[in-house]
C-alpha positions in Angstrom: 26.5 29.1 -4.4 27.0 28.5 -1.0 25.1 25.7 0.6 22.3 26.6 3.2 22.7 25.8 6.7 20.8 22.8 8.0 17.9 23.3 10.5 18.9 21.5 13.7 16.1 19.8 15.2 14.0 20.5 12.0 12.8 19.4 8.7 15.4 20.0 6.0 15.3 19.2 2.2 17.9 18.7 -0.5 17.3 17.7 -4.0 18.6 14.1 -5.1 18.1 12.7 -8.5 16.0 16.0 -9.3 13.7 15.2 -6.8 13.3 17.3 -3.5 13.7 14.8 -0.5 13.4 15.5 3.3 15.1 14.5 6.4 15.0 15.4 10.4 18.0 16.3 11.8 18.5 16.3 15.5 21.5 18.0 17.0 21.6 17.7 21.2 22.2 20.8 23.1 25.6 21.2 23.8 26.8 19.7 20.5 29.0 22.2 18.3 30.7 21.9 15.0 34.3 21.7 16.6 33.8 18.6 18.8 33.8 15.4 16.8 30.4 13.4 17.6 28.9 10.1 16.3 26.2 10.4 13.8 23.2 7.7 13.6 20.9 7.5 10.8 17.3 6.3 11.6 15.3 4.7 8.7 11.4 4.7 8.9 9.5 1.2 8.0 7.2 1.0 5.3 4.3 3.5 5.3 5.8 5.4 8.2 7.7 8.8 8.0 10.9 10.4 9.5 8.9 12.2 12.3 7.0 8.8 13.3 10.3 7.0 13.6 12.0 9.9 15.8 8.8 9.5 18.0 8.9 5.7 18.3 12.5 5.0 18.3 13.6 7.3 21.3 16.8 8.1 19.4 16.5 11.8 19.9 16.2 11.3 23.6 19.2 8.9 23.8 21.1 11.3 21.4 20.5 14.0 24.0 21.7 12.0 26.8 24.7 10.7 25.0 25.8 13.4 22.9 25.6 12.4 19.3 23.7 13.6 16.2 20.5 11.8 14.6 19.3 12.2 11.1 16.1 10.9 9.8 15.8 10.5 6.3 12.3 10.1 4.6 11.5 7.7 1.7 9.5 8.5 -1.0 5.5 8.1 -1.7 5.0 6.4 -5.1 2.2 7.6 -7.0 1.5 4.2 -8.8 1.0 2.2 -5.3 -2.7 2.3 -4.3 -2.1 3.2 -0.7 0.8 5.7 -1.8 2.9 5.0 1.2 6.6 6.0 1.9 9.0 3.2 1.2 12.8 2.6 0.7 14.4 1.0 -2.3 15.9 -1.9 -0.4 16.6 -4.3 -3.3 14.8 -7.2 -4.2 11.1 -6.6 -4.7 11.3 -3.2 -3.6 13.4 -2.2 -6.9 10.0 -2.4 -8.7 7.7 -0.9 -5.7 10.0 2.2 -6.0 10.9 2.4 -9.6 14.4 1.8 -8.7 14.9 4.8 -6.9 18.5 5.8 -5.9 17.7 5.7 -2.1 21.4 4.8 -1.2 22.5 7.6 -3.0 20.0 10.0 -1.1 21.3 8.6 2.2 25.0 9.0 1.1 24.0 12.6 0.2 22.3 13.2 3.7 25.4 11.8 5.4 27.7 14.2 3.4 25.6 17.3 4.1 25.5 16.6 7.9 29.2 15.9 7.8 29.9 19.2 6.2 28.0 21.2 8.7 28.9 19.2 12.0 32.3 17.4 13.1 31.1 14.0 12.6 33.5 11.1 13.6 34.1 9.3 10.4 34.6 6.2 12.2 31.4 6.4 14.2 28.8 6.7 11.5 25.9 4.3 12.2 22.6 3.1 10.6 19.3 1.4 11.9 16.0 0.9 10.7 12.9 -0.7 11.3 10.9 -3.4 9.0 11.4 -1.8 5.4 14.2 0.7 7.3 15.8 -2.5 8.3 16.2 -3.9 4.8 17.5 -0.3 3.8 19.9 -0.5 6.5 21.3 -3.7 5.1 21.6 -2.3 1.6 23.2 1.0 2.9 25.8 -1.2 5.2 26.8 -3.0 2.1 27.0 -0.4 -0.4 28.6 2.3 1.9 30.6 -0.3 3.8 33.6 2.1 3.9 31.5 5.0 5.3 29.3 2.9 7.6 31.0 1.6 10.9 27.9 -0.6 11.8 24.3 -1.3 11.3 21.5 -2.3 13.7 18.5 -3.4 11.6 15.2 -4.7 13.6 12.1 -6.4 12.3 13.5 -6.9 8.7 15.7 -9.5 7.2 18.2 -8.9 4.1 16.4 -8.7 0.8 19.2 -7.1 -1.2 21.5 -9.1 -3.1 24.8 -8.3 -4.5 27.4 -10.2 -6.3 30.1 -7.8 -5.0 31.1 -8.1 -1.3 31.4 -5.2 0.8 34.9 -3.4 0.6 35.1 -2.6 4.3 33.8 -4.8 7.4 30.5 -3.5 8.8 29.5 -4.6 12.3 25.8 -5.8 12.5 23.4 -6.5 15.5 20.3 -7.8 14.0 17.2 -7.4 16.3 14.1 -9.5 15.3 11.1 -10.9 17.3 10.3 -14.6 17.1 6.6 -13.8 17.1 6.5 -11.1 14.5 3.6 -12.0 12.2 4.2 -9.2 9.6 7.8 -9.9 8.8 8.7 -13.3 9.5 
């Protein structure tokens, strides 16, 4: 069967691992399916969402000005946690918190879906994230190193450890306040 069209500037759903997952897609005016553009993946922090990260990050405004596409995936809500927040399986302690959810596979599937519908420059796929999304940006950069050109994590260090080095180099810009009292 034919894959449904993506909703530009709206919420989209795809199934990954038997679970319906959501993501916001922002396509600036004037971007067509014929002109190659960069793709930025924006990952929300713990307890946040795609829509809150879109509003806080300003990435959609910047995308409109510079002509790139932004996708904001949503982490899952885990029923066994007391407050039921959305989170990413960024490795380390998050493996247990998330039941080992395959978030890297989900993000790879989102990137592939956007690439099937738009002319994304494969050499200009970037990932950024805040807090738990920052941790996830590191993991995605590592595990999808031949897909991701660069990552810009902020307010979150590396928690993912892998004995296997990345296959391809991934440029990294790490941003973190010295007075961050939540994530030291």
